[in-house]
N, CA, C and O atoms as a GROMACS GRO file, in nm:
protein
  276
    1MET      N    1  -3.232   7.059   1.459
    1MET     CA    2  -3.212   6.936   1.531
    1MET      C    3  -3.071   6.936   1.589
    1MET      O    4  -2.973   6.951   1.516
    2LYS      N    5  -3.061   6.919   1.716
    2LYS     CA    6  -2.932   6.922   1.783
    2LYS      C    7  -2.884   6.779   1.810
    2LYS      O    8  -2.960   6.695   1.858
    3LEU      N    9  -2.758   6.753   1.777
    3LEU     CA   10  -2.702   6.621   1.800
    3LEU      C   11  -2.650   6.612   1.943
    3LEU      O   12  -2.610   6.712   2.002
    4SER      N   13  -2.652   6.492   1.997
    4SER     CA   14  -2.601   6.473   2.132
    4SER      C   15  -2.449   6.483   2.131
    4SER      O   16  -2.386   6.481   2.025
    5LYS      N   17  -2.390   6.494   2.250
    5LYS     CA   18  -2.244   6.506   2.259
    5LYS      C   19  -2.176   6.381   2.205
    5LYS      O   20  -2.065   6.388   2.152
    6GLN      N   21  -2.241   6.268   2.218
    6GLN     CA   22  -2.184   6.144   2.170
    6GLN      C   23  -2.163   6.149   2.018
    6GLN      O   24  -2.062   6.098   1.968
    7HIS      N   25  -2.255   6.209   1.945
    7HIS     CA   26  -2.245   6.215   1.800
    7HIS      C   27  -2.166   6.335   1.750
    7HIS      O   28  -2.122   6.336   1.635
    8SER      N   29  -2.146   6.436   1.833
    8SER     CA   30  -2.075   6.554   1.787
    8SER      C   31  -1.926   6.528   1.769
    8SER      O   32  -1.860   6.602   1.696
    9MET      N   33  -1.872   6.425   1.832
    9MET     CA   34  -1.730   6.393   1.820
    9MET      C   35  -1.704   6.286   1.714
    9MET      O   36  -1.590   6.243   1.697
   10TYR      N   37  -1.806   6.244   1.643
   10TYR     CA   38  -1.793   6.137   1.544
   10TYR      C   39  -1.715   6.184   1.422
   10TYR      O   40  -1.739   6.294   1.372
   11GLU      N   41  -1.624   6.102   1.374
   11GLU     CA   42  -1.552   6.127   1.249
   11GLU      C   43  -1.558   5.998   1.168
   11GLU      O   44  -1.530   5.890   1.219
   12SER      N   45  -1.595   6.010   1.043
   12SER     CA   46  -1.609   5.892   0.958
   12SER      C   47  -1.472   5.833   0.925
   12SER      O   48  -1.369   5.896   0.947
   13GLU      N   49  -1.475   5.712   0.873
   13GLU     CA   50  -1.350   5.647   0.834
   13GLU      C   51  -1.280   5.725   0.723
   13GLU      O   52  -1.157   5.731   0.718
   14HIS      N   53  -1.358   5.784   0.636
   14HIS     CA   54  -1.299   5.863   0.526
   14HIS      C   55  -1.226   5.985   0.580
   14HIS      O   56  -1.116   6.016   0.536
   15THR      N   57  -1.288   6.053   0.676
   15THR     CA   58  -1.225   6.171   0.735
   15THR      C   59  -1.096   6.133   0.806
   15THR      O   60  -0.995   6.201   0.794
   16LEU      N   61  -1.099   6.024   0.880
   16LEU     CA   62  -0.979   5.978   0.950
   16LEU      C   63  -0.870   5.939   0.852
   16LEU      O   64  -0.753   5.966   0.876
   17PHE      N   65  -0.907   5.877   0.741
   17PHE     CA   66  -0.810   5.839   0.639
   17PHE      C   67  -0.743   5.963   0.579
   17PHE      O   68  -0.621   5.967   0.564
   18ILE      N   69  -0.823   6.064   0.544
   18ILE     CA   70  -0.768   6.186   0.484
   18ILE      C   71  -0.677   6.258   0.582
   18ILE      O   72  -0.571   6.306   0.544
   19LYS      N   73  -0.717   6.264   0.709
   19LYS     CA   74  -0.632   6.329   0.811
   19LYS      C   75  -0.499   6.256   0.825
   19LYS      O   76  -0.394   6.319   0.832
   20ALA      N   77  -0.503   6.122   0.829
   20ALA     CA   78  -0.380   6.044   0.841
   20ALA      C   79  -0.292   6.062   0.718
   20ALA      O   80  -0.170   6.072   0.730
   21LEU      N   81  -0.353   6.066   0.601
   21LEU     CA   82  -0.278   6.085   0.477
   21LEU      C   83  -0.209   6.221   0.475
   21LEU      O   84  -0.094   6.232   0.432
   22LYS      N   85  -0.279   6.324   0.520
   22LYS     CA   86  -0.219   6.458   0.523
   22LYS      C   87  -0.109   6.468   0.627
   22LYS      O   88  -0.014   6.545   0.609
   23GLU      N   89  -0.119   6.392   0.736
   23GLU     CA   90  -0.012   6.391   0.836
   23GLU      C   91   0.113   6.323   0.781
   23GLU      O   92   0.224   6.366   0.809
   24LYS      N   93   0.095   6.217   0.703
   24LYS     CA   94   0.209   6.146   0.646
   24LYS      C   95   0.275   6.226   0.535
   24LYS      O   96   0.397   6.221   0.519
   25ASN      N   97   0.196   6.302   0.458
   25ASN     CA   98   0.247   6.381   0.344
   25ASN      C   99   0.212   6.528   0.368
   25ASN      O  100   0.109   6.575   0.319
   26PRO      N  101   0.296   6.602   0.441
   26PRO     CA  102   0.261   6.739   0.477
   26PRO      C  103   0.249   6.835   0.358
   26PRO      O  104   0.175   6.933   0.369
   27GLY      N  105   0.317   6.813   0.248
   27GLY     CA  106   0.311   6.904   0.135
   27GLY      C  107   0.208   6.866   0.031
   27GLY      O  108   0.210   6.918  -0.081
   28MET      N  109   0.117   6.777   0.065
   28MET     CA  110   0.021   6.726  -0.033
   28MET      C  111  -0.072   6.835  -0.085
   28MET      O  112  -0.103   6.837  -0.204
   29ASP      N  113  -0.119   6.925   0.001
   29ASP     CA  114  -0.209   7.031  -0.043
   29ASP      C  115  -0.144   7.122  -0.147
   29ASP      O  116  -0.206   7.158  -0.247
   30GLU      N  117  -0.018   7.158  -0.123
   30GLU     CA  118   0.052   7.246  -0.218
   30GLU      C  119   0.073   7.175  -0.352
   30GLU      O  120   0.055   7.236  -0.457
   31ARG      N  121   0.111   7.048  -0.348
   31ARG     CA  122   0.130   6.973  -0.473
   31ARG      C  123  -0.001   6.956  -0.548
   31ARG      O  124  -0.004   6.959  -0.672
   32GLN      N  125  -0.108   6.939  -0.474
   32GLN     CA  126  -0.239   6.926  -0.537
   32GLN      C  127  -0.278   7.056  -0.608
   32GLN      O  128  -0.332   7.053  -0.718
   33GLN      N  129  -0.251   7.170  -0.544
   33GLN     CA  130  -0.282   7.298  -0.606
   33GLN      C  131  -0.194   7.324  -0.728
   33GLN      O  132  -0.240   7.380  -0.827
   34GLN      N  133  -0.067   7.283  -0.720
   34GLN     CA  134   0.022   7.300  -0.836
   34GLN      C  135  -0.025   7.214  -0.953
   34GLN      O  136  -0.021   7.259  -1.068
   35GLY      N  137  -0.069   7.092  -0.926
   35GLY     CA  138  -0.120   7.006  -1.031
   35GLY      C  139  -0.245   7.062  -1.096
   35GLY      O  140  -0.262   7.053  -1.217
   36ARG      N  141  -0.332   7.119  -1.014
   36ARG     CA  142  -0.453   7.180  -1.068
   36ARG      C  143  -0.418   7.300  -1.155
   36ARG      O  144  -0.474   7.320  -1.262
   37ALA      N  145  -0.325   7.381  -1.108
   37ALA     CA  146  -0.284   7.499  -1.184
   37ALA      C  147  -0.223   7.459  -1.318
   37ALA      O  148  -0.241   7.528  -1.418
   38LEU      N  149  -0.150   7.348  -1.318
   38LEU     CA  150  -0.086   7.301  -1.441
   38LEU      C  151  -0.189   7.264  -1.547
   38LEU      O  152  -0.170   7.292  -1.665
   39LEU      N  153  -0.299   7.200  -1.504
   39LEU     CA  154  -0.395   7.149  -1.601
   39LEU      C  155  -0.515   7.241  -1.625
   39LEU      O  156  -0.566   7.246  -1.737
   40TRP      N  157  -0.561   7.314  -1.524
   40TRP     CA  158  -0.689   7.383  -1.535
   40TRP      C  159  -0.681   7.535  -1.529
   40TRP      O  160  -0.752   7.603  -1.603
   41ASP      N  161  -0.597   7.589  -1.445
   41ASP     CA  162  -0.593   7.735  -1.428
   41ASP      C  163  -0.510   7.795  -1.540
   41ASP      O  164  -0.392   7.765  -1.555
   42ARG      N  165  -0.572   7.879  -1.618
   42ARG     CA  166  -0.503   7.940  -1.732
   42ARG      C  167  -0.494   8.091  -1.711
   42ARG      O  168  -0.581   8.150  -1.647
   43PRO      N  169  -0.390   8.152  -1.765
   43PRO     CA  170  -0.381   8.297  -1.752
   43PRO      C  171  -0.490   8.365  -1.836
   43PRO      O  172  -0.535   8.309  -1.935
   44PRO      N  173  -0.531   8.483  -1.795
   44PRO     CA  174  -0.635   8.553  -1.872
   44PRO      C  175  -0.587   8.589  -2.013
   44PRO      O  176  -0.468   8.615  -2.034
   45ILE      N  177  -0.679   8.589  -2.107
   45ILE     CA  178  -0.648   8.621  -2.247
   45ILE      C  179  -0.683   8.767  -2.273
   45ILE      O  180  -0.788   8.816  -2.229
   46SER      N  181  -0.596   8.836  -2.343
   46SER     CA  182  -0.621   8.978  -2.374
   46SER      C  183  -0.737   8.991  -2.471
   46SER      O  184  -0.773   8.895  -2.540
   47LEU      N  185  -0.795   9.109  -2.478
   47LEU     CA  186  -0.908   9.132  -2.568
   47LEU      C  187  -0.868   9.116  -2.713
   47LEU      O  188  -0.946   9.065  -2.794
   48ASP      N  189  -0.747   9.158  -2.749
   48ASP     CA  190  -0.698   9.141  -2.886
   48ASP      C  191  -0.688   8.993  -2.923
   48ASP      O  192  -0.724   8.952  -3.033
   49GLU      N  193  -0.638   8.913  -2.830
   49GLU     CA  194  -0.626   8.769  -2.854
   49GLU      C  195  -0.764   8.705  -2.867
   49GLU      O  196  -0.783   8.617  -2.951
   50GLN      N  197  -0.860   8.748  -2.785
   50GLN     CA  198  -0.996   8.696  -2.795
   50GLN      C  199  -1.057   8.728  -2.930
   50GLN      O  200  -1.119   8.642  -2.992
   51GLN      N  201  -1.039   8.851  -2.977
   51GLN     CA  202  -1.094   8.891  -3.108
   51GLN      C  203  -1.028   8.812  -3.220
   51GLN      O  204  -1.095   8.772  -3.315
   52ARG      N  205  -0.896   8.789  -3.209
   52ARG     CA  206  -0.826   8.712  -3.312
   52ARG      C  207  -0.877   8.568  -3.316
   52ARG      O  208  -0.895   8.512  -3.424
   53GLN      N  209  -0.901   8.508  -3.199
   53GLN     CA  210  -0.952   8.372  -3.195
   53GLN      C  211  -1.093   8.363  -3.253
   53GLN      O  212  -1.124   8.269  -3.326
   54LEU      N  213  -1.177   8.461  -3.222
   54LEU     CA  214  -1.313   8.461  -3.277
   54LEU      C  215  -1.313   8.480  -3.428
   54LEU      O  216  -1.391   8.417  -3.499
   55ALA      N  217  -1.225   8.567  -3.477
   55ALA     CA  218  -1.219   8.592  -3.621
   55ALA      C  219  -1.164   8.473  -3.698
   55ALA      O  220  -1.202   8.451  -3.812
   56SER      N  221  -1.075   8.396  -3.637
   56SER     CA  222  -1.014   8.285  -3.708
   56SER      C  223  -1.092   8.154  -3.693
   56SER      O  224  -1.053   8.053  -3.751
   57ALA      N  225  -1.200   8.156  -3.618
   57ALA     CA  226  -1.280   8.034  -3.599
   57ALA      C  227  -1.352   7.999  -3.729
   57ALA      O  228  -1.404   8.087  -3.798
   58VAL      N  229  -1.355   7.871  -3.762
   58VAL     CA  230  -1.424   7.823  -3.881
   58VAL      C  231  -1.570   7.801  -3.846
   58VAL      O  232  -1.602   7.735  -3.747
   59LYS      N  233  -1.659   7.857  -3.928
   59LYS     CA  234  -1.802   7.844  -3.902
   59LYS      C  235  -1.847   7.702  -3.933
   59LYS      O  236  -1.809   7.646  -4.036
   60GLN      N  237  -1.927   7.646  -3.846
   60GLN     CA  238  -1.975   7.510  -3.861
   60GLN      C  239  -2.118   7.511  -3.911
   60GLN      O  240  -2.197   7.597  -3.871
   61GLN      N  241  -2.152   7.416  -3.997
   61GLN     CA  242  -2.289   7.410  -4.046
   61GLN      C  243  -2.384   7.364  -3.935
   61GLN      O  244  -2.340   7.305  -3.836
   62ALA      N  245  -2.512   7.389  -3.952
   62ALA     CA  246  -2.610   7.361  -3.849
   62ALA      C  247  -2.617   7.213  -3.814
   62ALA      O  248  -2.620   7.178  -3.697
   63TYR      N  249  -2.619   7.127  -3.914
   63TYR     CA  250  -2.621   6.984  -3.889
   63TYR      C  251  -2.488   6.928  -3.936
   63TYR      O  252  -2.463   6.921  -4.057
   64VAL      N  253  -2.404   6.889  -3.845
   64VAL     CA  254  -2.266   6.855  -3.873
   64VAL      C  255  -2.251   6.734  -3.963
   64VAL      O  256  -2.161   6.729  -4.047
   65TYR      N  257  -2.338   6.635  -3.946
   65TYR     CA  258  -2.319   6.508  -4.015
   65TYR      C  259  -2.377   6.506  -4.157
   65TYR      O  260  -2.368   6.403  -4.225
   66GLN      N  261  -2.435   6.614  -4.201
   66GLN     CA  262  -2.488   6.621  -4.337
   66GLN      C  263  -2.395   6.704  -4.425
   66GLN      O  264  -2.368   6.820  -4.393
   67ASN      N  265  -2.347   6.647  -4.533
   67ASN     CA  266  -2.261   6.720  -4.625
   67ASN      C  267  -2.346   6.795  -4.728
   67ASN      O  268  -2.448   6.745  -4.773
   68LYS      N  269  -2.301   6.913  -4.762
   68LYS     CA  270  -2.371   6.988  -4.868
   68LYS      C  271  -2.321   6.936  -5.002
   68LYS      O  272  -2.202   6.945  -5.033
   69VAL      N  273  -2.411   6.883  -5.080
   69VAL     CA  274  -2.374   6.828  -5.211
   69VAL      C  275  -2.453   6.897  -5.318
   69VAL      O  276  -2.438   6.866  -5.436
   0.00000   0.00000   0.00000
């Protein structure tokens, strides 16, 4: 389905808002990526560290809320 020329130039209010915001704050993309890296992007873990974490994990019982008495 092909849109007419009238609709091909349409930009929503949200798109216009984001464009205006990025024009006012030129470094916003870089700061956003730095914030993401701070919270979510982690350096890779070595195989030795992975094995140590697996070995030190405490085994959990099948049904957590039932105590063995």
